[in-house]
N, C-alpha and C positions, 0 to 999 in steps of 0.2 A: 504494500500500500504506500503510495507516494504522499508527500507532504500536503498537496492540494486536497486529496481525499480525506486526510485526517482533519484538516481545517474545516472542510465541509461538514463532516460528521459532528465536530464540536459545535459549530455554529447552529446546526440543526437542533442539537440537544438544547442549546441555550434558548433558541426560539420556542421550543416546546415548553420549557420552564416558564418563560415569560408569558406565553399564552395561558398557561394554567393559572399563574398568579393573577393575570388580568381578569380571567373569567371568575375567579373567586372573589375579586374585589368589586365587580360590577353587580348591580341588581338585575333581576330577571328582565325588567323593563329596559334597562340600558343594553343588556345583551341582545334583546329582541330588536331594538332600534338599530344597533350596530349591524346585526345580521340583515335587516331589511335594506340598510344603506349599501352594504356590500353586494347584496343580490341585485339591486338596481344598477349599481356600477358595472357589474358583470354583464347584465343584460344589455346595457348601453354599449359596452365594448364589443359584445357579439354582434349587435346590430351594425355598428360602424364597420366592423371587419367584413360582414356580409355585404354591405353596400360597396365597400372598396373592391371586394372580390368581383361583384357583379359589374361594376364600372370597368374594371380591368378586363373582364371577359368580353364586354361589349366593344372595347377598343380593338381587340384582336380579331373580331369577326369581320 
């Protein structure tokens, strides 16, 4: 295992710990609001990606 793989594993573990601590400190309402916000952002990103893909496909036709 090279150094980059080790760093990646360590950083992933740190992220998991941070996420756990954050979830414990937030109320159920705050977690719900955060999840909704993330879901909306993901949907917007998918939509923009699909539009870009469709536009690119139309240019090649």
